[in-house]
N, C-alpha and C positions, 0 to 999 in steps of 0.2 A: 761619556761625551758631554752630556748635559751639565754635569757638575764641573767639568773642566771649563766649559764656556761661561759658567757663572762665577768662577773663582775670582777673576779680576775685579768684578763689580762688588764682591763681598769683602775686599781688602780694607776699606775704611772702617767698617764696624769690627773687623777682626783686629785691626791695630788699636781701636778704642778699647776692645775687651782686654787686650794685652796690657794696655796702660792702666786700666782700672784694677786689673788683677794684681799688678805690681804695687799699686797704691794700697790695696788691701793688705798685701804682705808687709808693707812698711808699717802698717798700723797694728801688726801682730796677729793678723788673721791668716787663715790657711791660703796658700798660693795654689792657683789652678792653672795648669799649662794651657796655652792658647789652643793646642791641637785638640783638647777636649771639647772646646766650643765648636771647632771646625767639624769634629766628628758628628756632633748633633746636627749641624747644617747638612752634611753629606748624607746622614741617615734620612732626612726629610726628602732629599732629591732621589735617594735610592728607592724609597717607598713609592714615590711618584713614578719613577722609571719602571719599576716592576708592575705597577698598576697599568701604565700605558702599554707595556709589552703584553700583559695578559689580555687587554682589550684587543690589541692587534692580532694576537694568536686566535682569539675567539672569532673575530671577523674573517681571518684568513681560513680557518677551518670550515667556514660556511661555504667557501668556494662560490661566492657571488660573482657571476660573470660581469655584471654591470660595473664592478669595482676595478676590473682590469683596465690597464692603460689603453688597450686597443678598443675598448668599448666606451664607457662613460667616465673613465678615469680622470681625464682633464677637467671635465665639468665638476666632478665631485671635489677634486683637489682645489679648483678655483673657488668653489663655494666655501670650502673649509678656510681658505685664506681670507675671504671676505668676512666670514664670521670672526676670525682672529682680529681683523682690522676694526670691526665694529666694537669688539670687546675693549679695544684701546680707549674708547670713549665712555666706558661704563664707570659708575661710582666705585664699584668694587676694585677695578683696576687702579683708579686714582688713590684709593685708600691704601691698598697694598704697596703701591709705589712710594707713597709718603713714608710708610714704615721702613721700606727697603732702603730709602735714601738717608734714614737717620743713622748717625755714627755713634749713637749712645745706646748700649745694650739695655740700660735701665728703662727705656721707653717701652720695652716689651713686657713690662709687668713688675719692674723693680729688680734690683740685684739679687740673684739667687745664690746662696753660698754653696761651696763645695763642688765636687765633680758632677753629681746629679743635677745640680742647678745649672752648671755650665752647659751640660748636654741638652737640658730642656730649653735653655735660652737659645742655643744654636739651632735646635729643631724648630722652635717657634719662628725664628728669623727665616729659616729655610721654608717654612710653610707660607710666610708672607711673600717670599720670593717666587714660590710656585704660583700663588695667586696673581702675582704681577706678570709672570713670564710664560705661563702655560700656553697662551695664545701664540706667542712668538715661536715656541717650540713646535706648535702645530703647523706653523708655516714651514718650518724646517723639514718636518716629516712629509708635508705635501709636496715640497719642491725636491725631495730626494735627500735623505740623510747622508748620502755619500758625496754630495756636492760641496767641495771645499769652498767655492765662491760664496754660496749662500750660508754656509756655516760662519764665515767671516762677517758677512753682512748682518746676520742675526746677532752675533756676538757684539758687533759694533753698536747696533741699536740698543741692546741691553746695557752696555757700558754707558752710552750717551744718556739713557733715561735715568740710570741709577747713580751715576758718579758725576757727570758734567753739570755745570750750572744750568738752572731752569729746566731740569729734567722732566718735571711734571708737565710743563708747557709743551714739551716736545711730543707728547702723546697724540695730540690732534693732527699735526702734519704727518706724523708717522702713520696714523690711522688712514689718512687719505692715500698715502703712498701704498700701503698694504692692500687696500681695497682695489686700487688700480692694478696692482700686480695680480691679484686674484682674478680680475676680469681678463687680464692679459693671458694668464694660464688657461682659462676656460676657452678663450677665443682662438689663440694662436700659440700653443705651448712650444713648438719647435723654435720660435723666434725669441724666446726669453733667454737672455744671457745666463750661462752657468747652470741651466736646468739639466739635471741628470735624468734623462728619460729611461724608464725601465726597459730592459731587454737589449739596449745598445752596447757597443763594445766598451765604452767608458764605464758604464755601470757594472758590467761583468768583471772588468779589470779591478775596479774598486772593491768588489765583493771578494775576489781572490786575495787581494792585499790584506783584508781584515779577517780572512778565514771563514767567510760566510758561504762561499761557493760549495765547498765540500760538506759543510754542515747541513745545508739545505738539500744537497744531493743525497746524503745518507739518510735524511729524514723521509725520503720518498715522496717529495712534493711534486706531483706530476699533473696536478689539476689546475684549474683556472686561478691565476694569481690575483692578489689584491693590489691596491695602489702601491707603487714603490717596489713591487716584486717583478722580476724578469719573466719573459714569456717561457712557457714550459719547454719549448724546443731549444731554448738557449741553455738549458740546464743539462743537456745530454753531453 
């Protein structure tokens, strides 16, 4: 899901890589297919996704009652969103965003020949994208990964920052908006448009659609859920 959301914003550098690779072939050097570069990019996001999922499973296995939506879940989710908004203003965010907005693979350390070089270049670009967008992905997790509305909103923010003109300048107004959303979630989560609240019918229907309902039921998860997980009674 994360990789699919990022693919539209990675198209400029992908097209640039394809053009440079074709130019190298015309000069008698080895040709590297574009999908090799993309595979390195996807490998970086896969590693990030596995790490995020591992952290989620560790927190979930602790069965911390305060993380449930019926306890302090909205406050914790709101705080996470505020942190993501403040990260938008950090020097690291701006540095990674500038790299992500570049459409020239050579800025990532020079042209690396061959398939291993293309994979490494793609992986390095993916790492910069993770540094740029991990906060936005945190927002998506806090608001419910099954919310189509917020998936589209976050994908739109990523595209605007990385592709549209003046993307770096957009980080500040985006940060203000994100902090306000975090306060909104903490104060009055039911009134936030598009929020998929854990345990309601919409969340359960979305889980069944992607096959998570049966998987979690078979895993025997009957204790207090973490943020984003439905109430135990709804799993029966």
